[in-house]
N, C-alpha and C positions, 0 to 999 in steps of 0.2 A: 516499587509500584510488587506485588503479590498477586497470586497469579489460583485462582482452581483450576486442582487439578487437570480436570474438563479442559477449560481452557484456554492450557497449557498446551492438549492432544490438538485440541482446532488446534491451536494458532502454529503448530508445527508443522502439522501436514495442511496446512494453506499452501498453497500453489505463490511464491512469489509470487509475481503480478497481480494474480488478489488481492494481497494483501498489501502491496504496494496495493492498489485502489482504492481499497477501504480504507487506508490508515494516511499512507504518504501525500496519494498525491496533493492530498490536493492541499499541505502544511502551506507551501506557499503565498498562496495564491486560488484564495476558495473561490469558493465557485468553479472551478477552474474547467472547463469541457475534459473528459479523459480524452478526448481525439489532439489536444492538444501538450503538446511537449510540456513536464511543467516547470524542467530548467535541469529536472534529478538529473546524474549520472546513471545514472541504473533505470533511469525510465523505462516502463517498453514501452515510450508510443517513439519517444528518439535513437532505440537502437534499429 
């Protein structure tokens, strides 16, 4: 996957929790609420 420089800067500066909710939180359980733990060990809800 190739990213444009602007996209790379955006992702690199994004807060880890924000990145998780934007791109990873509902990968295994589509439509899951942000109030529910998605099962990922790094999920901020489960911390």
